[in-house]
N, C-alpha and C positions, 0 to 999 in steps of 0.2 A: 384323581379328583380334579374338580374345577375350583380354583381359588380366585377370588376377586380381591385385589389389593388396591384400595381407593386412594392412591397417591401417585405423584409424578415420578417418573423413572429417570433420576439424575445418574449419569455414569459413575459407577463404582460406589453408589450410595447403598444404604441398607436395602431399599426397595429393589435396586438393580441386582445386588448380590443374592437376595432371597428369591426373586422371581427367576433369575437365570438358573439357579440351582434347582428349584422346583421343576422347571421345564426339563432340565437335564435328567431329572429323576423320573420323567415320564408324565408329569402332571400338566394340566392346562392352567395357565395363569393370564389374567387380564388386569392390566394396570392403566392408569392414565398415561398419555403419551410421554415420550422422552422429552426432557427439557434441560437446558443448560443450567448449571449451578448458579451462574451470575444472575440469571433471570429469576430463579426460585428464591434466592436470598436477597434480592434487591430491596433496599430500604424503601424505595418508592412504592414497590408492590405491596409491602406490608402496611404502609400508611394508607394507600387506597383501600385495601381490604378492611382496615380498622375503621375508616370513615364510613364505608359502606355498611358495616355491621351496626354502627351507632345509628345511622339514618334509618335502617330497616328494622332495628331492634332484634336482630338475630345474631347468634354466635355460631351458627352452622357454617362450616367452611365450604368453599367451592368443591373440594374433594368429596365431602359428605353429600352434598347436593347431587354430584355426579353419581355417587353410589346409589342413591335412592332412585334416580331416574334410569339407572342401567339394570336394575334387578330383573325386570321382566324379560329383557332381551338376552341378558347374560346367563341368568338362572344358575348361580354358583352353588356348589356344595358348602362352601365356607367363605366367609368374609374374614380376611386376615389383615389386621392393621399393624404397622411398624412404627413404633414411637408416635402413635396417633390415637387420640381418644375419639369416641363417638358419643353422640347424645343418647340419653336414656330412651328417648322416643324411637330413635333409629334402631337401637338394640332390641327394644320390645317388638318392633315391626319384623325384624329379622327372625326373632324367636317364633313369632306367629307363623311365619312362612317356612319354619323348620330349616333355616339356614344356620349352620354352626358359626359361632363367633369366637375369634381368638385374637389376642393382642400380644405382641412381643415388644416390650418397652426397652429400647436400647440406650436411652439417655438416663441421666441421674433423675431420681424420683422428684427431686426438688424443682425440676423444670416443668412439672405438670401444671396446667392451668385449670382453674375452676375445680370441677369434680375429678378431673384427670381420668383415670381408668377405674375409679372406685364406683362400680355399678354392678348389680347382681345380674345384669344382662349378658355378661361374658361367660362363655363356656370354658375358656381357658385363658389364663393370664401368665405370661412369662416375663420376668424382669431380672436384670443382671445382678442386682444387689440383694444378698441373702437377707439382710436386716429388713429391707422393704418387703420381700416376699413373705417373711414371717409375720410382719404386721398385717398384711393382707389376709393371711391365713387365719389370724386371730379373729378377723371379721367374718370368717366363713367363706371367703372368696377362693376360687380355685386357682391359687397362685403357686408358681414354681420358679425357683432360681434358674436362670439360663443365661450364660455369657454370650456375647456376640462371637464372631468367628472371622476366618479368612477364606478367600476364594482361590484355590490353587490354579484356577484357569488363568488368573492374571496377578495374583500375589505369589510370585515365585522368584527364585534366585536368578536374576538376569545380569548382575554385575558383581565383579570382584571389587574389593576396596581399592579406590583410586586416589584418595586424598585423606587428610586428617581433619576435615570439617565436620562439625557436629550438625546434624540435621534436625531442624525444628519445623514442623508442619502443622497447619490447622488454623483455628481462629485465635487471634492474639488478644484474648480477654485479659482482664486485670492481672491475674496471677502469672500467666504465661508471659505477658508483656514485661512484668517486673523482673522475672527470672531471666528472660532474654537480655534485658538491659544490663543486669548485673554480670552476666557471663561476658557480654561484649566489653564491659569496662574492666574485666579481669583478663582480657586478651585472648579469649577463646575464639577460634575461627568458626564462624557459623554460616550455614546456608538456610535461608528462611523461605518457606513456601506457604501458600494459602490464598484465600480470597481477599476481599477488601480489608485494609487495616482500619482500625478506629481513627477518627479524626484527631484524637488526643495522643496518638502514638508518638513515641520519642523520635527526634530527628535521626539518631543513629540507627534506629530500627528501620525507619522509612528509607534510609540511604542504601541499605543492603537487601531489603526485601525484594524477592523476585517477582511478586504479583502473579505467580503461576500456581494455579490450583491443580495439583498433580493427581492423576488417577491411573488405575490399571497398570499397564506395562511401564509407563513413564514413572509412576510411583515406585515400582519395583527396582527400576534402574537407578533412580536417585537414592533410594534407601540403601541399596547394596553398595553403592560407590562411596558413600560417606564413611567417616570414622565410626559413627554410631547414630542411632535415632534416639533423641531425647523425648521420652514420653512423660510429660507432665499433665496434670489434670486440674480442673477448676476447684475452688474452695468447697463447692457443694458435692463433690464426687464421693467423698467418704470411702468406705471399704468395698470397692468394686474394681473391676478390670475393664478398661475400655476396648473398643474394637481395634484401635491402633496397636495394642499389644500383640494381637494375633496377626494383623496385617504385616507388621514389621518383622515378626518371626517368620512369617510365610515368605518374605522376600529374601531371607537369609541374612538380614542385617543384624548387626550387634545392637542390642536395645538396652538403654539405661532408663530405669523407671523409678519413680518415687515408691518407696516401700509401703505396702499395705498387706495385711495377712491374706487377703483374697488371692493375691498373686500365687501363693503356694498351692492353691487348688488347681492352678493351670501350668505353672513352670517351676523348675527348681532354681532358686536364686543362687548365683555364683557359678552355675553350670550351664544354664540355658538362657539366663537373663541376668543383667547386673542391676542391683537395686541400691538406693541410697536413702539415708534417714536424715541427713543434714547437708547443707551446702558444701561444707568441707569434704564430706564423703563423695559428693558429686564431683568436685574438682579432682580428688584423688583418683576416681574411676576414669575420668577423662585423660589424665596424665598416664595412668596405667595402660589404657587402651592405645595411646600413641606409642608407648615404649615397648609394648609386648603384642605385636600384631599376630604372632603365631598362636599365642594363648587365646586371643580374641576370636581367631578363626574357628577354634574348637567350640567356643561358646555359640558363635553364629550357627554352626552346623547342628549343634545339639538343639538349639531353639527351633530351627527349621524342622528338624525331624519330629519334635514334640508337636508342633503346630500341624504338620501334615498328618500325623497319626491320630490326633485327638481333637483338633480345633478348627475343622472346616465347616462350612455352612451345611454340607451334607450330613455331618455328624449331628448338628443341632436340629436340622429339619427331620431327620429320622426319628429323633426323640419327640419332637412336636407331633408328628403324624402318628406315632405310637400312642401318645396320650389322646389324640383326637379320635382314634379308632376305638378307644375304651369308652367313649361317650355313647350312650344309647339315644 
């Protein structure tokens, strides 16, 4: 099949992992060009786009404009968006041209803007949160729960443990920022990775943050070398599992994650992943990991084997394409 994914291809992003895997499966994929994460997430870029939208009275993104201008030349079988909504007008046009439309929303549902993905124009909707999927089904929308995944081509065991530092990577939003500050003040050795810190970040976090946005092989090496990867999520995440859970497992890292029942759909707590329900439990797990590396290595290996056997992008995309072929 020929898929058109109307978004930029940032290294090791959702778009990159999905398009890479679809091509490896023999499909043709067209995306917007590759772009550096610093450029895509630049606050100046967002401000310019916001001002432009207000001046022109449009909320259609440059990516959607590119989609509409590319249809005649690309002629896709399906338009596949990844944590990206489309306007009702665009969805209606795609339906008129008999182009299949599917969306895989990998973010928390709370981060949708405007109408989000609530539109009858979608042929298939995939979302990681089961509660959100059920709410969409109540409205008669073709929604299915589907977790994100890991890419074994670059999320793989490349390092043995080399230190007792806890790895925290990603955006330092309010909850993760406060948790990081608390761990630092309790003497936990941390390695911090990610893009720009917020201007209000605490001095102690600014002092040790690497300002390195790690991807692919580098991510695998960093995750594997640390004591463990701490997987915390935002206040709006609720009962779902993020992509970091699968990526960390794929790198053979030990993973410590906040407990939510959805984890048990993906990993066996205590055997393939460590989970905590309180800050005191988190501290106990960190100390246990330091004292018992042999026990932790078994958990690392078990998590890796589970991810490789059940949680790759190929597994997810086979499911999506199976659903797609059922549509007449």
